[in-house]
NUKOLMI-690954 format. One line per field, with one value per residue: residue in three letters; residue number from 1; y, x, z of N, C-alpha, C in turn; chain. Coordinates in steps of 0.001 Angstrom, whole numbers, plus 524288, in hexadecimal, padded with zeros to 5 digits. Layout:
% residues N
rest = ALA, ...;
nr = NUM, ...;
n_Y = Y, ...;
n_X = X, ...;
n_Z = Z, ...;
ca_Y = Y, ...;
ca_X = X, ...;
ca_Z = Z, ...;
c_Y = Y, ...;
c_X = X, ...;
c_Z = Z, ...;
kette = A, ...;
//
This chain:
% residues 116
rest = UNK, UNK, UNK, UNK, UNK, UNK, UNK, UNK, UNK, UNK, UNK, UNK, UNK, UNK, UNK, UNK, UNK, UNK, UNK, UNK, UNK, UNK, UNK, UNK, UNK, UNK, UNK, UNK, UNK, UNK, UNK, UNK, UNK, UNK, UNK, UNK, UNK, UNK, UNK, UNK, UNK, UNK, UNK, UNK, UNK, UNK, UNK, UNK, UNK, UNK, UNK, UNK, UNK, UNK, UNK, UNK, UNK, UNK, UNK, UNK, UNK, UNK, UNK, UNK, UNK, UNK, UNK, UNK, UNK, UNK, UNK, UNK, UNK, UNK, UNK, UNK, UNK, UNK, UNK, UNK, UNK, UNK, UNK, UNK, UNK, UNK, UNK, UNK, UNK, UNK, UNK, UNK, UNK, UNK, UNK, UNK, UNK, UNK, UNK, UNK, UNK, UNK, UNK, UNK, UNK, UNK, UNK, UNK, UNK, UNK, UNK, UNK, UNK, UNK, UNK, UNK;
nr = 1, 2, 3, 4, 5, 6, 7, 8, 9, 10, 11, 12, 13, 14, 15, 16, 17, 18, 19, 20, 21, 22, 23, 24, 25, 26, 27, 28, 29, 30, 31, 32, 33, 34, 35, 36, 37, 38, 39, 40, 41, 42, 43, 44, 45, 46, 47, 48, 49, 50, 51, 52, 53, 54, 55, 56, 57, 58, 59, 60, 61, 62, 63, 64, 65, 66, 67, 68, 69, 70, 71, 72, 73, 74, 75, 76, 77, 78, 79, 80, 81, 82, 83, 84, 85, 86, 87, 88, 89, 90, 91, 92, 93, 94, 95, 96, 97, 98, 99, 100, 101, 102, 103, 104, 105, 106, 107, 108, 109, 110, 111, 112, 113, 114, 115, 116;
n_Y = 5C083, 5C400, 5C03D, 5C37C, 5CD30, 5D4C3, 5D592, 5DB21, 5E4D2, 5E8BB, 5EA79, 5F26F, 5FA84, 5FB3B, 5FFB5, 60971, 60E72, 60EEE, 61671, 61FA9, 6237F, 62D6E, 63870, 6427D, 6501B, 65A84, 66898, 67502, 6802A, 688A1, 69379, 690E5, 68757, 67AFC, 67138, 663E5, 659D0, 64D41, 6413C, 63432, 6294A, 6243F, 62A76, 634C5, 6419F, 64CED, 65891, 662F7, 66D3D, 675D1, 68398, 681FF, 67806, 66929, 65D92, 65122, 644BE, 64090, 63903, 630DF, 62930, 62EE3, 637E8, 63FB9, 64E33, 658F7, 66519, 66C97, 66D49, 66A42, 661AE, 65F36, 65D6D, 6575B, 656AF, 64DFE, 64613, 63E40, 639D6, 63D7E, 647C3, 65594, 65F02, 66C37, 674F8, 6801F, 68D2A, 68802, 67F5E, 67315, 67036, 668C3, 6675D, 6642F, 665D7, 66556, 671CB, 675BA, 67A1B, 67F31, 689A0, 68685, 6801D, 681E8, 68348, 68B6A, 69130, 69D10, 6A3FC, 6B025, 6BB93, 6C766, 6D3BD, 6E039, 6EC99, 6F5E1;
n_X = 4B7D3, 4C3F6, 4CBFF, 4D68D, 4D8BD, 4D0BF, 4D45E, 4DE21, 4DB80, 4D40D, 4DB28, 4E05B, 4D967, 4D750, 4E17C, 4E161, 4D875, 4DCAE, 4E443, 4DFE7, 4DC5E, 4D7A5, 4DE88, 4E614, 4E90B, 4F093, 4F0C3, 4F81E, 4F36D, 4F899, 5018B, 50AF9, 51502, 51310, 51677, 5128E, 510CD, 50DDB, 508B5, 50946, 504AE, 51127, 51704, 51CA7, 51C44, 520A7, 51BF4, 51DBE, 514E9, 51208, 50C2A, 4FF2C, 50112, 4FF3A, 4FD8D, 4F94E, 4F245, 4F609, 4F678, 4EEEA, 4EC69, 4EB0E, 4F0C9, 4FA03, 4FA88, 503A9, 50722, 5127A, 51BBA, 51684, 511CF, 50901, 4FBFD, 4F80E, 4F28E, 4E8C4, 4E644, 4DE63, 4DEBE, 4D933, 4D832, 4D7BA, 4E026, 4E4AB, 4EED1, 4EDAF, 4F0AA, 4F9BD, 4F587, 4EE51, 4E305, 4D6A0, 4D08F, 4C864, 4BFA1, 4B2E7, 4ABDA, 49F81, 4954E, 48B72, 488D6, 489D8, 47F5D, 4762D, 4724C, 4784A, 47A75, 475A7, 46DFF, 47246, 46CBC, 465C3, 46A70, 4653C, 466C5, 4644A;
n_Z = F39FA, F3D1C, F47FC, F49BC, F4478, F495F, F52D0, F52E2, F4D77, F557B, F5D6B, F5834, F582A, F62B2, F6522, F6177, F654D, F7008, F6E7B, F6C51, F754E, F7EEF, F818B, F8A54, F8938, F8990, F887F, F86EE, F8B3F, F8E09, F8CD3, F8DC9, F8F64, F95D5, F9EC8, F9DE2, FA579, FA405, FAB11, FA8E2, FB0D2, FB44F, FADE0, FAA34, FA236, F9CE7, F96D8, F8E3D, F8C89, F8206, F7FE3, F7BD3, F7864, F7839, F7F3E, F79B0, F7AD0, F8444, F91CA, F9023, F95F2, FA030, FA82A, FAFF8, FAF6B, FB0E3, FB2D0, FB00D, FB9CB, FC1F9, FCB2C, FCFEC, FD153, FC751, FBAAF, FB76A, FACA6, FA5DC, F9C37, F9343, F92C8, F8E9B, F91F7, F96DA, F9723, F9DF5, FA1EB, FA80F, FAD6A, FAD0F, FA623, FA4D2, F97A7, F95D7, F9D36, FA0F6, F9E5E, FA2ED, F9B1C, F9CF3, FA763, FB451, FBBA3, FC54D, FD2FC, FD70B, FCE53, FC71F, FBEC7, FB82F, FBD5D, FB9DA, FBC5E, FC35F, FBCE8, FC227;
ca_Y = 5C472, 5C1DC, 5C35B, 5C610, 5D226, 5D79F, 5D6D7, 5DFDA, 5E91A, 5E9C0, 5EBFE, 5F729, 5FE09, 5FD64, 603BF, 60E38, 61013, 61022, 61A67, 623B6, 62497, 6337B, 63AB0, 646AE, 652CB, 66070, 66D80, 6788C, 683E6, 68CE2, 69639, 68F7F, 6815E, 677CE, 66BF5, 6607C, 65490, 647F5, 63C9D, 63073, 62525, 62587, 62CD9, 63AE2, 64366, 652F0, 65B2D, 66913, 66EE4, 67B83, 6860C, 67F2F, 67273, 66641, 65891, 64EC8, 63FC7, 63FB2, 637EA, 62E0A, 6269B, 630AA, 639CB, 6447A, 652BD, 65BA9, 66A08, 66F8D, 669D1, 66812, 65BE7, 65FA6, 65CA5, 65653, 656D0, 64965, 644E2, 63893, 63862, 63FCA, 64D92, 659E4, 662DC, 6708A, 6781D, 685DD, 69086, 68524, 67C88, 66ED8, 66F8D, 6659F, 669E2, 661EB, 666E1, 66765, 67580, 67677, 67E2B, 682AB, 68B0B, 682EC, 6812C, 67F16, 686E3, 68FE1, 694E4, 69F97, 6A6D3, 6B4ED, 6BF03, 6CBC1, 6D7BF, 6E495, 6F12D, 6FAB6;
ca_X = 4BABD, 4C91E, 4CD5A, 4DBE1, 4D811, 4CE38, 4D685, 4E1D5, 4D72D, 4D32A, 4E037, 4E299, 4D521, 4D93A, 4E5ED, 4DFA3, 4D4FA, 4DF07, 4E739, 4DC0C, 4D9F1, 4D8E6, 4E378, 4E598, 4EB32, 4F142, 4F121, 4F922, 4F0E9, 4FABA, 50558, 510D9, 516F9, 5121D, 518C2, 50F61, 51216, 509D7, 50AD0, 504A6, 507AD, 51610, 519D0, 51B0D, 51D5E, 51FA1, 51A03, 51C21, 510FD, 512C6, 5078B, 4FB65, 5019B, 4FB49, 4FEFF, 4F4FD, 4F409, 4F903, 4F448, 4EC44, 4EA65, 4EA08, 4F568, 4F99F, 4FD41, 50575, 5087E, 516B4, 51FF9, 511C9, 51016, 5040E, 4F6CD, 4F88E, 4ECAE, 4E7CD, 4E3C5, 4DCA3, 4E00C, 4D64E, 4D5CD, 4DA44, 4E1B3, 4E75D, 4F15B, 4ECE4, 4F2CB, 4FC5E, 4F114, 4EB2C, 4DCFB, 4D4B2, 4CEFB, 4C2FF, 4BCB4, 4ADF8, 4A933, 49A56, 49359, 48945, 488FA, 487FE, 47AD4, 4743C, 47050, 47BA8, 47A74, 4708F, 46E6C, 47179, 46787, 46734, 46A64, 46284, 46A9D, 4629C;
ca_Z = F3C46, F3EAF, F4D8B, F4825, F422B, F4D22, F58F8, F50FE, F4C77, F5A79, F6125, F5612, F5A15, F685A, F6746, F5F25, F68D9, F73F7, F6D70, F6BF2, F7A69, F7F7C, F8406, F8C0C, F8711, F8C99, F84E0, F8A19, F89A2, F903E, F8A31, F904B, F8FAA, F9973, F9F7A, FA018, FA73E, FA33D, FAD43, FA8FE, FB300, FB660, FAA78, FAA1E, F9D52, F9CD7, F9170, F8E03, F8856, F80AE, F7EBD, F780F, F7772, F7A9E, F7F8A, F7983, F7B84, F891A, F95AB, F8DF6, F9B21, FA3D9, FAA5E, FB209, FADB2, FB3DB, FB02E, FB1E1, FBD51, FC55E, FCC55, FD34E, FCEA3, FC1A5, FB7DB, FB55F, FA833, FA463, F9683, F8E95, F9403, F8CDF, F958A, F9356, F9B57, F9D8D, FA690, FABC0, FAFA3, FA9A7, FA58B, FA146, F94B2, F94D2, FA12A, F9F0A, FA161, FA1C0, F97C0, F9FA7, FAB75, FB8CF, FBCF5, FCBF4, FD62C, FD6B1, FC8FB, FC69B, FBA53, FBB2F, FBE5D, FB74E, FC0FE, FC128, FBCEC, FC511;
c_Y = 5C29F, 5C436, 5C53E, 5CB42, 5D61A, 5D8AE, 5DC37, 5E405, 5EB14, 5EBAD, 5F170, 5FB79, 5FE94, 60017, 607F3, 6113F, 6123A, 6140E, 61F54, 6258D, 62B4A, 63479, 63F4B, 64AC1, 657E9, 664C2, 671A1, 67DBC, 68982, 68FC3, 69554, 6897E, 68069, 67297, 66886, 65B47, 650B5, 64492, 638B9, 62B9F, 6285A, 62874, 63374, 63DAD, 64A04, 65457, 66093, 66AEB, 67505, 67D7D, 682AD, 67AD0, 66E1B, 660E9, 655D2, 649AF, 63EAC, 63CE1, 63462, 62A5F, 6295E, 632BC, 63DFF, 64955, 6565A, 6614A, 66B9C, 66B7F, 66900, 66366, 65B37, 65EE6, 65BF3, 6557A, 650A4, 648CD, 63FC3, 63521, 63A03, 644C9, 6510C, 65D4B, 666ED, 672C3, 67DEB, 68906, 68D07, 68167, 678D9, 6708E, 66B5D, 6678D, 667F4, 662F8, 66810, 66C86, 6755F, 67B13, 6813F, 68344, 6864B, 68448, 67EF2, 684A2, 68BDD, 694CB, 69791, 6A20F, 6AC8C, 6B7B0, 6C47B, 6D0B1, 6DCF0, 6E7EF, 6F543, 6F899;
c_X = 4C099, 4CBE9, 4D336, 4DBFB, 4D46C, 4D0CF, 4DBCC, 4DFAE, 4D5E1, 4D6EF, 4E120, 4DEE2, 4D5EB, 4DC6E, 4E3C2, 4DC0F, 4D83A, 4E2A0, 4E4C1, 4D9CF, 4DB36, 4DC47, 4E31A, 4EA1A, 4EB35, 4F2E6, 4F3BA, 4F7BF, 4F3E2, 4FF38, 50AA8, 510E6, 514A0, 51495, 514EB, 510D7, 50D8B, 50C28, 50681, 50793, 50C40, 5187E, 5188F, 51E2B, 51C44, 51F8B, 51AF6, 5185C, 51183, 50BE9, 5040A, 4FD5D, 4FE91, 4FD76, 4F954, 4F6C5, 4F5EE, 4F582, 4EF51, 4E954, 4EA29, 4F045, 4F3FF, 4FBD7, 4FEDC, 507EA, 50DFB, 51999, 51B4E, 511E8, 50B8B, 4FF6D, 4F73A, 4F375, 4ED44, 4E47F, 4E24E, 4DD86, 4DD41, 4D530, 4D8F1, 4DB5D, 4E4E1, 4EA5F, 4F033, 4EE1E, 4F720, 4F986, 4EEEA, 4E5B1, 4DB41, 4D03D, 4C90D, 4BEA3, 4B770, 4AC85, 4A448, 499E4, 48F3A, 48977, 4874B, 48289, 478A5, 4738A, 47354, 47B79, 476EC, 4715F, 46E7B, 46D6D, 4699E, 466A5, 46755, 466C3, 469A6, 4631D;
c_Z = F3E41, F443A, F4D1A, F47A6, F45F3, F50FD, F569E, F516D, F528F, F5D72, F5DCA, F57CB, F6053, F6A0A, F64AD, F6223, F6D62, F73AD, F6CC7, F71C1, F7B70, F8312, F8523, F87CB, F8A66, F8949, F8927, F882B, F8B2D, F8BF5, F8B69, F9070, F95B7, F9A6F, FA144, FA0BF, FA6C3, FA77B, FAC75, FAAD5, FB53A, FB32B, FA9DE, FA548, F9DCA, F96F6, F91B5, F8A82, F871F, F8047, F7B83, F761B, F79F2, F7AE1, F7EBF, F7ABD, F800A, F8CAA, F941E, F915E, F9EFF, FA5E6, FADCB, FB01A, FB123, FB03A, FB275, FB4A2, FC2C5, FC5E5, FCF1F, FCFAD, FC89B, FBFEC, FB5A5, FB048, FA6D6, F9F43, F9221, F8F64, F9005, F90E6, F929E, F9886, F9A72, FA285, FAA54, FAD63, FAC4B, FAADC, FA35F, F9D43, F92EC, F996B, F9E7B, FA0A4, F9EAB, F9E15, F99E0, FA4F9, FAFC8, FBAEC, FC300, FCEB0, FD6F3, FD2C0, FC7C3, FC17B, FBC31, FBA56, FBAE5, FBC34, FBEF9, FC13F, FC02D, FCB71;
kette = A, A, A, A, A, A, A, A, A, A, A, A, A, A, A, A, A, A, A, A, A, A, A, A, A, A, A, A, A, A, A, A, A, A, A, A, A, A, A, A, A, A, A, A, A, A, A, A, A, A, A, A, A, A, A, A, A, A, A, A, A, A, A, A, A, A, A, A, A, A, A, A, A, A, A, A, A, A, A, A, A, A, A, A, A, A, A, A, A, A, A, A, A, A, A, A, A, A, A, A, A, A, A, A, A, A, A, A, A, A, A, A, A, A, A, A;
//
């Protein structure tokens, strides 16, 4: 095996793997345009999202997201989340919702009631 062929092949594989890193996305589910500001480190960029449009491949290493002119309470992405704008708010599309109702001492099955 020749070392001069192994190293270039390894570097190509490394580059392909690095480019396949997960990235975040934002989808506008509202019926109006929204201005989205993406802050990555010291870089800030504004995007206008039309209804049903999406920004994909953003925040590969994490960023802050702001809607409109608001500078309060930015939404933090780590680089792989899928988020959406609904009713003017940012939501995480990947929040796990339990499929079974909560179980515990405070949860009791419903009881039939008498009609008479």
